[in-house]
N, C-alpha and C positions, 0 to 999 in steps of 0.2 A: 194671430189669427187661424182658425182651422177651418177648413170646408162648411162644418156642419155650421157652425156658427155665419160664417160668407153665406151661404145657402138661406137662413134664418131671417138674415138681415135683410136680403134682396127680395124673397119674397114678401116680406111686412112692406117696403117700401114699394114697389113696383105691381105683385098681386098675381096673379098665375096668369099664365100668357097662352096655351092652347094651341102652341105649333102642333103639327105643322099643318099651316095654311091649306084651305081647298077650294077649289076655283066653285064649285058646286055651293057651297058655304058664302062665298065671296056673291057670287049672284043673288042669294039669300038676303046679303046685305045685314048677318051676321056679323058683329064681335067687330069692329074697330081695334086697330093694335094702340097699346101704349102711345107710341113716338109717331101714328103714320094715319093716313086716311082708308091704307088695303085692309078690306076685310076678308072674314075667310077662316079666321082662328077661332077656337072652343074651349075658351078657359073652362079648365074643371071637367069638362070632358074626354075619356080618353078612350073612348070606342072606336076612335078615327084610327086607321081607316078601317071600313064596314066591308069596301068589297076589291074586288080584285083591280078594276079601273083605278079607284082612290088608291090601291095603294103603288099602282105604275105612274100616276099621274106625282106621287111623292120623289119616286124612283126617277122620274123626270124633270124634277125639280134640281135634286142633288146635282144632275150633272149640266142643266141651266146657270145654275147659281155660283160655279166657279167662274171666279174671276169679275165677276158683275152681283150686279144690287138684285133684292126680289123682289122692287118694284118692276126692273126690265124683265125677271123672268114673267111676271105675272101680264106684261103685252105679249109674252108668247105663249102663253097659255090660252090664252084669250083668242088668240091668232088659232091655234089647235083645234079652240073649240067651236069653232067657226067652221072650221073646217072639218069636223067632225072627227078628229084625229088624236084623241086621248086615250084611244087604247092601244095595244100592240098591235092588233091585225090591221087599224086604221094608218097608224104608223106605216107599217109594213107596205100598203096600198099605196100610200101618197108617194105622187112624183119627187124625186129627188129635190129638183129646181124646188117646187112648191116647199117644201120641209127647211131647205136652207131658208127661202123667204119667210118663211114663218119665225123661224128661231133668230133671226139675224138684229132682235133688238136687246139680248143676252151677248153678242157675239163673240166670236171665231164659230160661225157657223158651220165652217166646213168643217170643222174639227168635231163639232159639236152633234152636227146632223151624222156623222158618221158612227160615233159614240151612240146615238141614239138609236140608230136601226142595229146594231149589238147586242143591245137591250133591249130594244123591243122582242129581239128573236132568242134574248138567252129566258125572258120572263115566261114568253107566249109558250116554252117548254116545261119552264118548273113546274115540280108538282111534288115540291117541298119546301121547309125553310131553310133558306142559305144561310152557311157558314162563314165567318171572316174572310179565310183565304179562297174560298169561291169567290165572294166577288171581289178581293184583290186580284184575284185571277184577269177580273175583265177588264179589256183596254179603258183605258178614261178613268178609271176607278182607283183613287188612293185611298190612303187609312181614313180621314175626313169623312170623304164620301163613302167609304163601304159603312163608316160606325154611322153615317147618317141614316144609310137604307137601312142598316136594322135597327135601329131606336125608333126611327119616324113611321117606317115601313111597315116591319115586322116586330116590332116593340119588344125588341131585345137587349137587357139591359146593358148597352157597349156605348159607354161617354165619347161624345162627340168632341174633340180636342182643337178648336180653331184660333185663326188672327187674336182676336176677342180674348180668348181666353186666358191663352200667353201672355199678350198685352195686360190684364187684369190682375194674374197673379203674379207678372214679374213686378207689378207696380208696388204691390202690397209684400214681396219679398218671399213669397211663400215658393216661387221655384226661381232657376237662374235664368235669366233670359237666354242661354244656349240649351235651354234642357229640350229630349228630343222627344218626341210626341207619345213614346211609347210608354215612355216614363211618368209623363202629364197626366197619361190615361189610368196609370196605374195606382196615382193618386188617388183620383177618384173613387176606384173600382175598392180600394182597401179602407177606404175613411167613410164611406155610404153603403147606407144597402141598397143590397142590389135590386133594384124597383126602377124598370121602365118610367113610372112618372116622375119620380123623382131626378132622373136622368134629364129625361124629356124639361123637365121644367128648370133645371137650373144650367141647362146648357142656352135656354132661352134668355133667362135671367142674365145671362153673362153677356149674349150681345144687347139685350136692352138697354143693362147697364151702360156698355161698353159704345153706345150709340149717343148717351148722354157726356159722355168724361174722356172717352178714348178717340176720335176721329179727328181731334188734333192733338198732335204729342204736348204742348204747352199746356195743355188743358188736363193732362195725367194725374200731376204733382198735386192738383186742385181735389181729388177725388174724395167725396165725405169720408167711405171706408177707411182710410188711412187715419182717421180718428177716432174712429170704433174702438 
C-alpha cells in the first residue's frame, strides 16, 4: 500500500477532520469530532486560524498536548479563557502561579508554564513567518511540535509524524519500526502533493484511525487496512 492509497481509504472511512480545534468554535458548539464529544473542529474549512490570537492558541495547544490527551488540553484552554489569558500579552501579564494552576490538567505544569512564557515572548515579537530551524531553536520545541506549529498555525506543508503515524506505518510494513522521524516525514513529502490541506487531513486521519485500532497493542493486527 502506498501513502496516496492510504490517504484515500482513511478519508473515505472517516471523512474530513477539520483540525486544529479552536476554543471559539467549541463554545459555539460547532462540529463534534468523530471519536468524542469535544467540539471546535472545522471540516473542509481551511481558513483557520484567521487571527493572531487563534494562531497563538494553536501554538499553546502544541505545547500543552505534549504527553497528554487533547481532552486535558481543552480543560487548560477553558481555564485560560476564564482568566482572559489566551493571548501573548495576557499570558505574560498573568501571575506565574495562576498560570501553573490553570495548566495543571495538562501535566508537567512547571515545565510547560516556563515554555509557554518563552513562546509568548517569542510570538509577541514575531513579524514574519517562522521556519523550522527557528522553531527548533525554541526551548521545548522538538520536531513534532515544530511541524505542528508550521502546519496548523502557519499553513506551511510540513508533515507531522507522531507516535500514531509510526505505529500505523510500521504495522502496515511501510516503514521499519526503528525508522527515524526525518526519514518518515520525507516519505510523506516525496509521495504527496505539497499541500497543507492534504497534510492536515492526513495527519488528523491517522490520529483518528489510531484511536480505533492502536490504543491497545493487541488490536494492531486487527487493523482493517491490512486487508485492503
